[in-house]
N, C-alpha and C positions, 0 to 999 in steps of 0.2 A: 441377922442381916450384917453383912460386912461393911465397915465404914469405907466410904470412897476416899477418905483421907488417911487410911491406915499407913502407919510409918514402917518402913523397912528397918531392920536392925542395922547398925553401923557396919557389921561384918559383911553385909550384902554389897556395900560399895567398897571395893578393894582400893588399896592405895593407888591412885591414878598416876602418881609419878613413876611408879615402878622403878626403873633405873634413872628417872629424871629428877633425882634429888640434888644434893649439893654439887656434884660434879657437872650437873646440867647447867649450872650457872644461875640458879635462882638466888637472888639476894634474900636476906633474912626477911625483909618486908614482903617480898613476893611469895616467899614460903608461907608467911602468915595469910596472905590472900588465898593461896591454894588450900590451906587448911580450912579457912573460913568457907570457901566454896564447897569443899568436901562436906563440911557439917551442914551447909545449906541444902545440898543435894539429898543427904540422908533425911534431914528434917522435912523436906518437901516430898519425900517418898520416891525420889528418882533413883534409878539404878546407875546413872552416869552423871558426871559433872559435865555440864554443857557451857556454851559461851555466855549464856545469860547468868548462870551462877557465877562465873568468873567476873563478868562485868559488875554485878551487884557487889561482890566482895571487894573488887578493885576500887569502886567508888567509895566504899566505906573506909578503906585503908589509905588512900593515896590522894593527897591534896592537889598534886600536879594533874592527876587524871580528872579530878572534879573541875579544876580550872579549864581543862581542855575541852570539856563537853559543853561549857556555856556558863551563862550567868545564873544567879540564885533561882529565879523562877523556872528556868529550864531544867536545872539540876533537881529542883523539887518535883517537877513533873516526871522526870526520868525515874527518880527514886520511888515516886508513887506508883508508876507502872511496874517497877520491879517488886514492890511490896504486894501489889495486886496479883502478880504472878505467883508469889509465895503462898497466897491465901486462896487461889482458885483459878486465876487467869491461866496458869500453866497446866491446868488439868488436861487440856487437849494435847499437851506435849508428854504427859506422863505415860510411861510404857512405850514410848517411841524413842528411836535413836536419832540424835541430831547428826544427819549424814547428808552432806551436800556434794554436788558435783559442780560447784561454783568455780570461781577463778582459781582457788587454791584449796583443794580438798585432798591433800596428801596426808593420809592418816599415819600416825606413828605406830609401827607394829609393836605389839606387846604393851600398849598403854591401857591396860584393863582398868575399868572404872571411869574412863574418859569417853566422851562422844568423839567420833573421829575428827570432827571439826575443831573441838577444843584441844585435842592432842596436837593437831596440825598447827593451831594457833600458838601453842607453847613452843613448838619446834621453830616456827617462823620468828617468834619473839627472840629466841636465842640467836638465830641467824642475824636478826636485825642488830642486836647488841654487839655481836662479833664484827659485823660490817662497820660499826662505829668505833671498833677497837676496844670494846669493853668485854670483860669476862662475865659480868653479871647482868641479868635481865632486869630492867626497871619497869615501873608501872606504865609509863608511856609506850615502852616497847610492846607490852602486852596489849594495851589499848589499841595500838596500831594494828597488831596482829588479829585482834578480834573483829576488826572491820574489813579485813582483806576479802573474806568470803562474804559477798553481799547477800547471801541467802542464809547466813547464820542467825541463830536466835538472838544474839546480841544486837545485830544490825536491825532485826525486826523491832526489838524493844526500843532501840535508839530512835528509829524512824517514827514509831508510834508516839513517842514523846516529843517529837518535833526537833530532834537534834540532827543537824546537817552532817551526815556521815562523811561526805567528801572533805569537810573542813577539819576533820580529826587528823592530827599529824601521823 
């Protein structure tokens, strides 16, 4: 009998950044978030990094993002949901692609290993940083990008944890 939680080898999840590495404007901190999200996707047995993987890693790595989502009890509830996702809550998402036709579902072509919504979020975050006059994306840029598409997995997790998504900058 095959395990329902069988892990895919890391080689199954290609580098989602593709051409979206240093020249794409990821700060060193955000590059660490992306690497962590990639490892989380592999560990969870997912073929693609989705917005919930990015949210989970972002919360682990960025104090400003943690502060933006709320107080300690709310943050604990949110992290609890994300951990549940890692150990089974996300099984209904396994094998499916996070693809939305929400407010902003413009996928980045050639972003293998990324869900279309997550790839679009990275592109949006870069644009947000550039509109601010910055060359590097920071954690709050990515957080704001993750909640633009109200049907993303990140938004679903945030709402289930009681985080008011419209209040996120």
